[in-house]
N, CA, C and O of each residue as an XYZ file, in Angstrom:
400
protein
N     -31.329    -53.854    -11.670
C     -30.403    -53.955    -10.913
C     -29.824    -55.455    -10.763
O     -30.513    -56.471    -10.670
N     -28.303    -55.379    -10.759
C     -27.980    -56.930    -10.551
C     -28.043    -57.542     -9.426
O     -28.319    -56.835     -8.456
N     -27.837    -58.871     -9.216
C     -27.782    -59.807     -8.105
C     -26.821    -59.194     -6.880
O     -25.614    -58.985     -7.007
N     -27.530    -58.970     -5.782
C     -26.687    -58.662     -4.607
C     -25.373    -59.454     -4.379
O     -25.289    -60.672     -4.537
N     -24.537    -58.791     -4.061
C     -23.198    -59.458     -3.705
C     -23.560    -60.202     -2.412
O     -24.439    -59.738     -1.687
N     -22.905    -61.362     -2.086
C     -23.264    -62.164     -1.005
C     -22.928    -61.242      0.289
O     -23.798    -61.298      1.158
N     -22.064    -60.591      0.507
C     -21.739    -59.940      1.700
C     -22.659    -58.922      1.803
O     -22.951    -58.557      2.942
N     -23.266    -58.293      0.699
C     -24.367    -57.105      0.963
C     -25.563    -57.825      1.350
O     -26.206    -57.432      2.324
N     -25.954    -58.927      0.626
C     -27.078    -59.540      0.980
C     -27.062    -60.100      2.538
O     -28.056    -60.038      3.261
N     -25.875    -60.620      2.922
C     -25.811    -61.225      4.328
C     -26.074    -59.913      5.183
O     -26.966    -59.891      6.032
N     -25.262    -58.824      4.925
C     -25.460    -57.822      5.821
C     -26.897    -57.234      6.031
O     -27.385    -56.904      7.113
N     -27.541    -57.157      4.675
C     -28.828    -56.581      4.714
C     -29.743    -57.463      5.568
O     -30.717    -56.991      6.155
N     -29.455    -58.564      5.614
C     -30.189    -59.672      6.505
C     -29.965    -59.384      7.913
O     -30.901    -59.566      8.692
N     -28.941    -58.994      8.305
C     -28.489    -58.746      9.796
C     -29.415    -57.351      9.983
O     -29.962    -57.164     11.070
N     -29.573    -56.389      8.902
C     -30.376    -55.042      9.234
C     -31.724    -55.229      9.420
O     -32.397    -54.544     10.190
N     -32.260    -56.375      8.564
C     -33.647    -57.022      8.498
C     -34.022    -57.358      9.961
O     -35.060    -56.942     10.476
N     -33.031    -58.210     10.663
C     -33.303    -58.806     11.780
C     -33.379    -57.708     12.931
O     -34.160    -57.771     13.881
N     -32.512    -56.756     12.723
C     -32.585    -55.711     13.694
C     -33.727    -54.982     13.831
O     -34.259    -54.671     14.897
N     -34.207    -54.636     12.387
C     -35.261    -53.939     12.350
C     -36.587    -54.721     12.866
O     -37.459    -54.061     13.431
N     -36.736    -55.986     12.698
C     -37.658    -56.974     13.256
C     -37.890    -56.937     14.683
O     -38.962    -57.225     15.217
N     -36.604    -56.486     15.405
C     -36.689    -56.664     16.807
C     -37.665    -55.471     17.367
O     -38.230    -55.512     18.460
N     -37.739    -54.636     16.627
C     -38.450    -53.459     17.023
C     -39.815    -53.185     16.229
O     -40.333    -52.074     16.342
N     -40.433    -54.206     15.397
C     -41.539    -53.913     14.761
C     -42.703    -53.559     15.744
O     -43.577    -52.819     15.291
N     -42.812    -53.956     16.912
C     -43.858    -53.834     17.758
C     -43.808    -52.596     18.349
O     -44.908    -52.056     18.471
N     -42.895    -52.012     18.734
C     -42.537    -50.777     19.356
C     -42.616    -49.495     18.466
O     -42.992    -48.391     18.861
N     -42.188    -49.823     17.158
C     -42.333    -48.627     16.135
C     -43.300    -48.765     15.121
O     -43.688    -49.861     14.718
N     -43.663    -47.778     14.738
C     -44.826    -47.733     13.522
C     -44.126    -47.413     12.268
O     -44.759    -46.925     11.332
N     -42.807    -47.665     12.178
C     -41.924    -47.350     10.952
C     -41.011    -46.394     11.111
O     -40.774    -45.889     12.208
N     -40.388    -46.046      9.955
C     -39.355    -44.982      9.986
C     -39.598    -43.751      9.350
O     -38.861    -42.774      9.482
N     -40.776    -43.784      8.554
C     -41.197    -42.495      7.901
C     -41.466    -41.200      8.805
O     -42.451    -41.191      9.543
N     -40.624    -40.146      8.752
C     -40.770    -38.946      9.727
C     -39.930    -38.987     10.748
O     -39.984    -38.033     11.525
N     -39.050    -39.963     10.992
C     -38.165    -39.968     12.060
C     -37.456    -38.743     12.126
O     -37.041    -38.280     11.063
N     -37.209    -38.034     13.363
C     -36.392    -36.733     13.549
C     -34.920    -37.244     13.122
O     -34.369    -38.262     13.540
N     -34.459    -36.402     12.286
C     -33.203    -36.477     11.641
C     -31.918    -36.294     12.799
O     -30.902    -36.989     12.778
N     -32.165    -35.329     13.693
C     -31.264    -35.201     14.842
C     -31.356    -36.309     15.703
O     -30.308    -36.753     16.171
N     -32.475    -36.853     16.004
C     -32.735    -38.246     16.855
C     -31.780    -39.312     16.270
O     -30.828    -39.816     16.868
N     -32.219    -39.599     14.898
C     -31.202    -40.548     14.166
C     -29.824    -40.051     14.203
O     -28.987    -40.905     13.911
N     -29.506    -39.221     14.405
C     -27.894    -38.714     14.091
C     -27.597    -39.144     15.667
O     -26.705    -39.985     15.771
N     -28.067    -38.800     16.634
C     -27.717    -38.975     18.023
C     -27.636    -40.696     17.955
O     -26.573    -41.300     18.103
N     -28.597    -41.188     17.772
C     -28.685    -42.826     17.870
C     -27.497    -43.379     17.162
O     -26.870    -44.287     17.708
N     -27.084    -42.876     15.880
C     -26.017    -43.357     15.210
C     -24.617    -43.127     16.103
O     -23.736    -43.985     16.149
N     -24.549    -41.998     16.722
C     -23.361    -41.870     17.558
C     -23.369    -42.955     18.629
O     -22.358    -43.628     18.831
N     -24.550    -43.143     19.353
C     -24.621    -44.093     20.497
C     -24.284    -45.453     20.014
O     -23.448    -46.173     20.562
N     -25.117    -45.841     18.741
C     -24.711    -47.215     18.209
C     -23.265    -47.403     17.730
O     -22.774    -48.531     17.693
N     -22.656    -46.434     17.404
C     -21.182    -46.331     16.968
C     -20.213    -46.896     18.080
O     -19.290    -47.703     17.968
N     -20.711    -46.212     19.213
C     -20.073    -46.591     20.384
C     -19.989    -48.077     20.754
O     -18.950    -48.637     21.102
N     -21.238    -48.680     20.639
C     -21.495    -49.919     20.957
C     -20.895    -50.770     19.810
O     -20.547    -51.930     20.030
N     -20.793    -50.301     18.801
C     -20.314    -51.120     17.600
C     -18.528    -51.142     17.824
O     -17.868    -52.147     17.557
N     -17.965    -49.965     18.310
C     -16.699    -50.126     18.619
C     -16.339    -51.084     19.932
O     -15.282    -51.713     19.995
N     -17.115    -51.104     20.726
C     -17.061    -51.898     21.999
C     -17.014    -53.283     21.573
O     -16.188    -54.037     22.087
N     -17.919    -53.744     20.573
C     -18.119    -54.919     19.883
C     -16.673    -55.303     19.226
O     -16.132    -56.383     19.458
N     -16.275    -54.601     18.632
C     -14.893    -54.615     17.923
C     -13.708    -55.020     18.806
O     -12.962    -55.947     18.492
N     -13.549    -54.236     20.010
C     -12.718    -54.501     21.065
C     -13.050    -55.951     21.718
O     -12.166    -56.616     22.260
N     -14.327    -56.364     21.626
C     -14.506    -57.590     22.239
C     -14.392    -58.613     21.517
O     -14.566    -59.740     21.981
N     -14.016    -58.341     19.996
C     -13.798    -59.285     18.957
C     -15.085    -60.327     18.937
O     -14.870    -61.470     18.534
N     -16.319    -59.985     19.331
C     -17.521    -60.580     19.156
C     -18.046    -60.416     17.905
O     -18.550    -59.323     17.648
N     -18.030    -61.429     16.920
C     -18.428    -61.239     15.684
C     -19.929    -61.125     15.358
O     -20.380    -60.572     14.355
N     -20.674    -61.742     16.370
C     -22.299    -61.499     16.257
C     -22.459    -60.149     16.590
O     -23.071    -59.443     15.788
N     -21.984    -59.613     17.718
C     -22.281    -58.417     17.953
C     -21.873    -57.300     17.112
O     -22.553    -56.280     16.996
N     -20.648    -57.516     16.466
C     -20.147    -56.557     15.600
C     -20.946    -56.431     14.491
O     -21.016    -55.319     13.966
N     -21.761    -57.649     13.883
C     -22.641    -57.646     12.895
C     -24.042    -56.794     13.297
O     -24.533    -55.932     12.568
N     -24.587    -57.209     14.608
C     -25.644    -56.646     14.989
C     -25.541    -55.013     15.282
O     -26.349    -54.222     14.795
N     -24.500    -54.633     16.097
C     -24.337    -53.123     16.148
C     -23.946    -52.494     14.850
O     -24.221    -51.330     14.558
N     -23.252    -53.370     14.044
C     -23.128    -52.579     12.603
C     -24.528    -52.111     11.677
O     -24.777    -51.126     10.981
N     -25.225    -53.240     12.017
C     -26.517    -53.234     11.429
C     -27.447    -52.249     12.019
O     -28.244    -51.686     11.268
N     -27.434    -51.988     13.249
C     -27.893    -50.834     13.924
C     -27.534    -49.400     13.372
O     -28.347    -48.491     13.210
N     -26.143    -49.347     13.103
C     -25.701    -47.853     12.432
C     -26.183    -47.876     11.244
O     -26.612    -46.802     10.820
N     -26.251    -48.934     10.463
C     -26.551    -48.763      8.972
C     -28.209    -48.624      9.015
O     -28.841    -47.968      8.187
N     -28.636    -49.150      9.814
C     -30.434    -48.838      9.748
C     -30.626    -47.397      9.983
O     -31.405    -46.760      9.274
N     -29.979    -46.863     10.914
C     -30.127    -45.359     11.389
C     -29.942    -44.492     10.154
O     -30.678    -43.557      9.837
N     -28.700    -44.984      9.392
C     -28.483    -44.104      8.359
C     -29.348    -44.330      7.283
O     -29.656    -43.410      6.525
N     -29.835    -45.657      7.123
C     -30.797    -45.861      6.200
C     -32.151    -44.812      6.346
O     -32.702    -44.236      5.408
N     -32.508    -44.739      7.740
C     -33.845    -44.041      7.828
C     -33.418    -42.438      7.599
O     -34.375    -41.705      7.347
N     -32.442    -41.967      7.640
C     -32.022    -40.636      7.453
C     -32.152    -40.651      5.870
O     -32.943    -39.844      5.381
N     -31.435    -41.511      5.015
C     -31.653    -41.427      3.688
C     -32.998    -41.730      3.146
O     -33.393    -41.067      2.187
N     -33.627    -42.512      3.575
C     -35.227    -42.654      3.139
C     -35.965    -41.428      3.411
O     -36.738    -40.934      2.592
N     -35.717    -40.916      4.612
C     -36.609    -39.734      4.939
C     -36.298    -38.602      3.979
O     -37.173    -38.033      3.326
N     -35.017    -38.306      3.927
C     -34.612    -37.412      2.880
C     -34.921    -37.408      1.467
O     -35.105    -36.358      0.852
N     -34.987    -38.619      0.905
C     -35.591    -39.014     -0.220
C     -37.081    -38.550     -0.391
O     -37.475    -37.716     -1.207
N     -37.842    -39.240      0.525
C     -39.311    -38.920      0.773
C     -39.578    -37.414      0.923
O     -40.653    -37.017      0.472
N     -38.821    -36.591      1.446
C     -38.899    -35.077      1.512
C     -38.515    -34.527      0.311
O     -39.120    -33.518     -0.051
N     -37.551    -35.017     -0.455
C     -37.130    -34.481     -1.615
C     -38.250    -34.666     -2.721
O     -38.525    -33.779     -3.528
N     -38.871    -35.906     -2.682
C     -40.026    -36.243     -3.483
C     -41.189    -35.210     -3.378
O     -41.692    -34.624     -4.338
N     -41.510    -35.086     -2.187
C     -42.700    -34.382     -1.665
C     -42.324    -32.872     -2.100
O     -43.126    -32.231     -2.780
N     -41.278    -32.400     -1.759
C     -40.767    -31.022     -2.166
C     -40.854    -30.909     -3.803
O     -41.423    -29.977     -4.370
N     -40.239    -31.940     -4.440
C     -40.338    -31.769     -5.992
C     -41.833    -31.871     -6.392
O     -42.346    -31.130     -7.229
N     -42.391    -32.706     -5.822
C     -43.932    -32.677     -6.391
C     -44.571    -31.363     -6.174
O     -45.311    -30.877     -7.029
N     -44.308    -30.772     -5.052
C     -44.937    -29.447     -4.685
C     -44.581    -28.417     -5.679
O     -45.362    -27.614     -6.188
N     -43.319    -28.527     -5.900
C     -42.494    -27.363     -6.786
C     -43.266    -27.422     -8.344
O     -43.720    -26.446     -8.941
N     -43.273    -28.764     -8.785
C     -43.942    -29.014    -10.187
C     -45.299    -28.720    -10.178
O     -45.875    -28.219    -11.144
N     -45.893    -29.042     -9.013
C     -47.485    -28.668     -9.146
C     -47.606    -27.243     -9.162
O     -48.418    -26.703     -9.914
N     -46.767    -26.500     -8.289
C     -46.984    -24.943     -8.270
C     -46.546    -24.249     -9.654
O     -46.990    -23.194    -10.110
N     -45.527    -25.130    -10.238
C     -45.291    -24.600    -11.821
C     -45.956    -24.697    -12.836
O     -45.719    -24.099    -13.886
N     -47.128    -25.685    -12.576
C     -48.155    -25.779    -13.591
C     -47.712    -27.156    -14.472
O     -48.398    -27.574    -15.405
N     -46.642    -27.695    -14.090
C     -46.147    -28.599    -14.703
C     -47.171    -29.963    -15.005
O     -47.053    -30.644    -16.024
N     -48.178    -30.229    -13.949
C     -49.061    -31.147    -14.034
C     -50.207    -30.851    -15.054
O     -50.874    -31.723    -15.612
N     -50.348    -29.481    -15.225
C     -51.597    -28.914    -15.954
C     -50.956    -28.783    -17.414
O     -51.655    -28.240    -18.269
N     -49.885    -29.165    -17.710
C     -49.406    -29.115    -19.248
C     -48.727    -27.914    -19.503
O     -48.561    -27.585    -20.677
N     -48.197    -27.018    -18.351
C     -47.593    -25.965    -18.485
C     -46.153    -26.033    -18.499
O     -45.455    -25.272    -17.828
N     -45.689    -26.951    -19.268
C     -44.254    -27.297    -19.281
C     -43.692    -26.078    -20.153
O     -42.488    -25.999    -20.399
């Protein structure tokens, strides 16, 4: 992968900062309930829109990072589920025993 664009790197740093705020009260995002994540996205979007109205650039970045983090949780967990399901299917098909 090529070097991250400065804008992407900056936003990713905001995302990491927001994640670090909750490191002590969360054990990670593996297995988070997708419906709960979607609800949190809706809530965080409202906060993001409020920050836009206030024209508070720091809050805009923080709330935007919150929204992006919950979207990331869903993407990560979907990928993890897909990998597990794919591995199960391959195992059942005999793929790992040379049954290709």
